[in-house]
N, C-alpha and C positions, 0 to 999 in steps of 0.2 A: 484255598487261594482262589480269589475271584479275578478273572482276567479283565473284566470290564471296569474294575475300579482303579486299575493301574493307569497312570498318565501315558499318553502315546510317546513312543520313543522317536527321537529325531535321528533318522538313519543317514542323513546327509553329513558327510565329513566336512571339516572346515575348508579343505581345498575345493570341494564342490561348491560350497557356499560362496567362495571367492570367484570361481570361474563363471558361474551363472550370470551375474550382473555384467561381467566383462563381455561375454558372448552377446547378451542382449543389446548392449551399447554398440558393439561392432555391427550387428545386424541393422540397427537403426541408422548408423552412419552410412552403411552401404546402400540402404534404401533411399536415403536423402540424396546421395551422390548420383545414383541411377535416375532418380526423378529429375534432377536438374540437368543432367547431360542429355536426357531424352527430350527435354523442352528446348534446349539449344538447337538440336538437330532439326526440330520441326519449325523453328523460326528462321532458319536460313532461307533466304529468298533465292529463287531460281533466276539466273541471269537471262534476260530477254535480249536476244540478238535480232538485229534487223535482217531482212532477207538478203541484203548485200553482203552481210558478214558471214552468212552460211554458205557451205559449198553448193555448187550448182547441182541440180538434179539431172541425172543422165537418163535420157529417154530415146526410144526408137519410135519414129512416127511412121505409121503404116496406113496406106490408103485402103480403106475398107469398103468404098462404094464404087470404085472403078472410074471416077472422073480423072481425066488426064492431068498430071502434074499436081494433084491435090496434096500429096504428102510434102512436096517441096514448098508449096505455097503456105501450108500450115506451119511447117518448120520456120519459114521466114517470119511468120507472125509471132513466133515464140522467141525471136532473137533478142528482144529488149527485156525479156524476163530472165530470171536466174535459172534457166533451163538449158542444158547442153544436149543438143540433138546429135547422137552418135552415129545414126544411120537412118536411111529411108527405106521403106519396103512396100510391097503390095500384097494384099491377101490373095490366096488362090481363087477364091470366089467372092465377088463384090456384093455381099449380102447385108452390109451394115447400114441400117437406117439411122441409128443413134451412135454418136461418138462415145467411146468408152476408154477408161484407163485400165490397163491390165498390170497388176502388181506381179513382177517377175522375181525380184529379190529385194525389194525395198521394204521399208518399215512404215508403221502407221503415221509417225510424225512427218516423214517425207511425203506420204500420200496426201495428208491434209494440206501441206504446203503446195503440192502440185495442183490439188483441187482448187485451192484459193487463187493461185496464179492463172490457171487456165479457165476457170469457171465450169469445168466439166465435173459433174457430181456422180455420174455412173462409174462404177468400178467393179472389178472382179479380181480374183486371185488365180494365178496359174504359175506357181513358183517353179523356177528353173535356174539352178545355180550356175549353169553354163551360158545363160543369156548375156549378151554384151551390154545390157543396161538394166537399171533397177526397175524401170517402168516401160510399158509400151502404150502409146496412144493410138488406138485404131480410130481413124477419122471416118465418120459416117456421113450420110446425106444431110445431116443437120449442122454441117461444119460452119456455115455462115455466122451462126450465133456465137462462135468461139474465136473467130478471126476478127480482130479489131482493125479498123482502117486508119 
């Protein structure tokens, strides 16, 4: 008896022959549904709010150069912006030549908003969850370029 002359046997049962196309059709349907639902999510537009619709950014204004009443004057210049000054302070040593934003517990979106509203581009992070504001603005000797008259 020669094994190579025999036709190949079909080992798939009739139930298996039935289930294979059904499974393939279901997989195609799932793939199509996932494709279209992922496209809908990407086309959803982000709502753009105006600055007046967003909550005020809380800041502490700190006099960093030692000029008298500078923190209060700077806070007064911020009154027409969407910035809430929660307190005024003085640095222990008046060594700041440049005005800087210190991120205490704020996020990047609020930092970008604050930079846009004040014009201050320098910033650093010093996270402190117990600080009473999201940001601190340390006013340096270059304060005049950030105070609009």
